Backbone bond lengths (Angstrom), bond angles and torsions (degrees), N, CA, C in turn:
res aa  C-N    CA-C-N  psi(-1)  N-CA   C-N-CA  omega(-1)  CA-C   N-CA-C  phi
1 M - - - 1.449 - - 1.519 108.28 -
2 R 1.298 116.80 132.40 1.461 120.74 179.18 1.521 109.98 -63.65
3 S 1.325 116.77 159.64 1.458 120.56 -175.38 1.529 111.99 -59.87
4 R 1.321 118.36 -36.78 1.465 119.28 -179.39 1.517 110.44 -72.51
5 G 1.311 118.65 -21.99 1.452 122.27 177.64 1.520 113.35 -70.12
6 W 1.310 116.76 -22.28 1.459 120.40 178.97 1.522 112.04 -78.96
7 L 1.306 117.38 -21.11 1.460 120.83 -176.55 1.522 113.56 -54.28
8 P 1.334 119.78 -54.20 1.468 117.99 -179.94 1.532 113.05 -66.04
9 V 1.324 117.19 -27.93 1.467 120.05 177.25 1.522 109.29 -66.14
10 I 1.320 116.09 -45.24 1.465 121.04 178.67 1.522 110.41 -62.83
11 V 1.333 117.35 -45.14 1.469 120.88 179.02 1.526 110.09 -61.85
12 A 1.327 117.52 -44.23 1.471 120.91 179.50 1.526 110.93 -60.94
13 L 1.330 117.27 -42.04 1.461 120.23 178.78 1.524 111.51 -65.95
14 L 1.326 117.08 -38.29 1.469 120.16 176.96 1.526 111.32 -65.67
15 V 1.332 116.57 -43.12 1.467 120.64 177.84 1.523 109.58 -62.19
16 L 1.325 116.95 -44.79 1.455 121.30 -179.99 1.527 111.07 -61.73
17 A 1.317 116.22 -47.77 1.466 120.32 -179.51 1.530 111.05 -61.07
18 A 1.319 117.40 -45.23 1.467 120.72 179.74 1.526 111.22 -65.00
19 S 1.316 116.43 -32.12 1.461 121.04 -177.96 1.517 113.34 -76.65
20 L 1.312 117.62 -19.17 1.460 120.77 -176.16 1.523 113.45 -105.46
21 V 1.334 116.96 10.27 1.459 120.94 175.75 1.532 107.93 -71.95
22 P 1.319 117.68 124.20 1.467 119.05 -179.80 1.529 112.06 -58.61
23 G 1.326 115.00 132.36 1.459 120.58 177.47 1.507 114.21 66.85
24 G 1.332 117.30 9.20 1.453 120.86 -176.87 1.507 112.21 -75.58
25 G 1.289 115.85 -165.16 1.457 121.20 -179.05 1.503 109.20 106.24
26 G 1.302 115.47 148.63 1.459 120.71 179.91 1.513 110.15 -77.61
27 G 1.298 116.43 127.29 1.456 120.61 177.80 1.511 110.58 -92.36
28 G 1.297 115.90 165.88 1.450 120.84 175.87 1.517 112.81 82.36
29 T 1.314 114.07 -175.66 1.459 120.41 -179.73 1.513 110.01 -132.74
30 L 1.294 114.22 158.48 1.459 122.87 173.41 1.516 104.74 -126.68
31 G 1.322 116.14 96.31 1.453 119.48 -170.77 1.515 108.10 69.85
32 P 1.318 117.36 -137.97 1.463 119.57 -178.16 1.534 114.32 -83.37
33 I 1.321 116.85 -1.93 1.470 120.79 -173.12 1.520 109.63 -111.24
34 G 1.326 115.24 137.56 1.456 120.24 177.40 1.521 111.00 -70.21
35 V 1.319 114.60 144.23 1.462 120.25 179.33 1.524 110.47 -58.77
36 D 1.336 117.36 -35.82 1.466 119.60 -179.83 1.528 110.79 -61.92
37 K 1.320 117.93 -37.57 1.476 120.52 179.44 1.531 109.93 -68.31
38 L 1.315 116.88 -38.18 1.469 119.88 177.08 1.522 110.94 -64.65
39 L 1.332 117.00 -37.64 1.464 120.13 177.03 1.526 111.02 -64.34
40 H 1.325 116.15 -38.72 1.468 120.12 175.72 1.523 110.19 -61.67
41 V 1.326 117.00 -48.70 1.467 121.28 -178.35 1.524 110.12 -58.80
42 V 1.307 117.26 -47.63 1.470 120.60 -178.08 1.527 111.11 -64.90
43 G 1.320 117.33 -46.99 1.462 120.58 -178.64 1.516 112.99 -59.70
44 Y 1.319 116.45 -44.60 1.467 119.87 -177.48 1.524 111.97 -79.23
45 A 1.321 117.81 -24.87 1.469 120.26 172.54 1.525 109.61 -66.44
46 V 1.320 116.16 -44.18 1.466 120.26 178.45 1.525 110.23 -65.29
47 L 1.330 117.27 -40.12 1.468 120.33 179.01 1.526 111.10 -62.89
48 A 1.314 117.84 -45.22 1.472 120.98 179.30 1.528 110.78 -65.77
49 G 1.318 116.78 -44.34 1.469 120.30 -179.59 1.519 112.77 -63.37
50 T 1.336 116.54 -44.07 1.466 118.73 179.55 1.530 111.30 -69.72
51 S 1.323 116.87 -29.64 1.470 119.74 176.73 1.521 110.63 -64.56
52 L 1.328 116.43 -45.98 1.471 119.64 178.48 1.529 110.94 -66.38
53 Y 1.322 116.34 -38.29 1.465 120.55 177.41 1.527 110.02 -60.82
54 A 1.327 116.73 -43.11 1.465 120.90 -179.16 1.521 111.75 -67.57
55 L 1.315 116.94 -34.63 1.462 120.69 -178.09 1.520 112.97 -76.41
56 R 1.308 117.33 -20.19 1.474 122.63 177.66 1.526 112.76 55.46
57 T 1.311 116.93 38.34 1.453 119.25 178.60 1.522 109.32 -138.49
58 R 1.308 115.21 153.23 1.464 119.83 -178.17 1.523 110.59 -129.54
59 T 1.301 116.80 51.26 1.455 119.48 177.95 1.532 109.16 -100.96
60 R 1.316 115.56 155.37 1.464 119.65 178.00 1.521 111.18 -65.71
61 R 1.311 115.73 -36.95 1.464 119.86 -179.45 1.526 110.68 -63.05
62 T 1.314 116.54 -47.10 1.464 120.19 178.60 1.518 110.43 -62.20
63 T 1.313 116.44 -40.37 1.455 121.04 178.88 1.528 110.91 -60.73
64 L 1.314 116.12 -44.01 1.465 120.29 178.98 1.522 110.96 -64.66
65 V 1.321 116.62 -42.16 1.467 120.54 179.04 1.527 110.15 -62.34
66 V 1.319 117.41 -43.96 1.466 120.90 178.38 1.528 110.08 -61.51
67 F 1.326 117.41 -43.90 1.462 120.33 178.93 1.529 110.61 -58.88
68 V 1.310 116.77 -48.18 1.471 121.16 -178.10 1.530 110.38 -64.47
69 L 1.327 118.06 -45.40 1.465 120.77 -177.56 1.530 112.07 -67.58
70 V 1.329 117.04 -40.88 1.467 119.96 179.57 1.530 110.04 -66.65
71 T 1.318 116.82 -42.08 1.463 120.00 177.95 1.530 110.63 -66.42
72 A 1.328 117.29 -40.23 1.470 120.78 177.10 1.532 110.76 -63.08
73 F 1.320 116.63 -38.74 1.462 120.83 175.84 1.528 109.47 -58.86
74 G 1.325 115.93 -41.64 1.461 119.95 176.51 1.520 111.59 -60.55
75 G 1.327 116.72 -39.78 1.460 120.56 177.48 1.514 112.36 -64.30
76 V 1.315 116.48 -41.26 1.467 120.70 178.28 1.527 110.10 -64.82
77 V 1.311 116.72 -41.48 1.466 120.26 178.67 1.529 109.88 -62.30
78 E 1.321 117.05 -41.18 1.469 120.06 177.16 1.528 110.46 -58.64
79 L 1.315 117.55 -43.95 1.466 121.00 178.94 1.530 111.63 -64.34
80 L 1.320 116.69 -38.66 1.463 120.76 179.56 1.529 112.13 -67.41
81 Q 1.336 116.70 -23.91 1.461 120.48 -178.98 1.533 112.54 -75.36
82 A 1.317 118.15 -18.34 1.466 121.48 -174.07 1.535 113.79 -51.33
83 P 1.336 119.21 -47.15 1.472 118.06 -178.32 1.535 114.08 -84.55
84 V 1.320 118.15 -2.45 1.466 121.13 -176.38 1.533 109.35 -80.96
85 P 1.340 117.39 126.77 1.469 120.27 179.91 1.530 112.12 -57.73
86 G 1.312 116.10 131.75 1.460 120.88 179.12 1.515 114.01 82.41
87 R 1.315 117.18 1.29 1.463 122.42 178.35 1.515 109.35 -116.63
88 A 1.323 116.07 158.25 1.463 120.53 178.44 1.521 108.63 -152.32
89 I 1.320 115.00 158.30 1.463 120.37 174.60 1.530 107.35 -72.78
90 S 1.330 116.31 132.42 1.460 120.08 -177.82 1.530 110.25 -136.82
91 L 1.320 114.46 121.66 1.464 119.45 176.25 1.522 110.77 -65.32
92 L 1.336 117.15 -34.44 1.468 119.98 178.72 1.531 111.54 -66.39
93 D 1.320 116.60 -33.49 1.469 119.53 175.16 1.526 110.15 -64.72
94 L 1.320 116.59 -40.66 1.464 120.26 178.25 1.529 110.87 -64.64
95 V 1.318 116.90 -38.52 1.473 120.63 175.97 1.527 109.46 -62.93
96 A 1.324 116.70 -42.96 1.471 120.26 177.87 1.531 110.62 -62.78
97 D 1.330 117.53 -36.82 1.462 121.25 176.63 1.531 110.64 -62.05
98 A 1.335 116.12 -44.99 1.471 120.94 -179.96 1.522 110.91 -65.45
99 V 1.323 117.25 -40.14 1.467 120.80 176.99 1.526 109.57 -62.78
100 G 1.321 116.49 -43.38 1.460 120.56 177.87 1.517 111.88 -61.47
101 A 1.326 116.77 -44.19 1.470 120.56 178.27 1.524 110.14 -59.93
102 A 1.327 116.79 -44.04 1.469 120.67 179.70 1.525 111.10 -64.10
103 L 1.321 117.29 -41.29 1.472 120.15 179.05 1.528 111.51 -68.01
104 G 1.328 117.05 -38.17 1.463 119.91 176.58 1.517 111.80 -63.30
105 I 1.319 116.11 -39.76 1.468 121.44 177.65 1.517 110.25 -67.18
106 A 1.329 116.34 -43.49 1.474 119.84 178.89 1.525 110.19 -61.68
107 G 1.329 116.15 -41.50 1.467 119.63 177.83 1.517 111.88 -62.99
108 W 1.327 116.10 -40.50 1.465 120.64 178.06 1.525 110.48 -61.76
109 W 1.327 116.96 -45.86 1.461 120.80 -179.65 1.526 111.15 -65.42
110 L 1.335 117.44 -37.31 1.473 119.90 177.28 1.526 110.60 -66.13
111 L 1.308 117.15 -42.05 1.469 119.94 176.80 1.522 111.20 -64.30
112 A 1.314 116.24 -39.44 1.465 120.06 178.78 1.519 110.30 -64.23
113 A 1.327 117.17 -40.06 1.468 120.79 178.72 1.523 110.13 -66.07
114 T 1.327 117.08 -38.71 1.463 121.17 177.97 1.518 110.70 -65.21
115 D 1.334 116.76 -41.61 1.468 121.06 177.67 1.523 110.93 -60.56
116 R 1.340 116.12 -45.12 1.467 119.82 -179.42 1.519 111.23 -66.72
117 A 1.323 117.38 -36.31 1.463 120.40 179.72 1.521 111.03 -67.51
118 G 1.341 116.62 -30.63 1.451 120.44 -179.42 1.513 114.36 -81.64
119 E 1.335 117.26 -10.08 1.460 120.51 -179.74 1.518 109.80 -76.50
120 S 1.285 116.32 139.58 1.448 121.45 178.30 1.524 110.14 -84.71
121 T 1.323 115.89 135.86 1.465 119.51 178.87 1.511 111.53 -94.43
122 T 1.319 116.68 -8.40 1.478 119.35 177.09 1.505 108.85 -93.69
123 E 1.310 114.65 148.79 1.467 118.28 -179.38 1.474 111.25 -115.88
């Protein structure tokens, strides 16, 4: 596997490890949103973005597949949290995961558009 291909694997393992810490999770709020939900959004945004970066493709189909797989990964992590002390399955966490995946994908597409805009068409 190429070095960039390991990036989403490493991010996924970090997200998984952080999600399975007993009694873990971000406490408190930042405005109207819980810190734990923001951590979900950031983690899954990074996972989606690094997945697209590793795949080196900018197709809608690949983007949709990444969104579905990253969100499904979030669902699996939620299920794995059930027996962990201080953790629980949360539909809102899964929603935050999906929002994060969508934001990571949007960021990837914006960066890709910026890269293309910066390319010179003259030779």
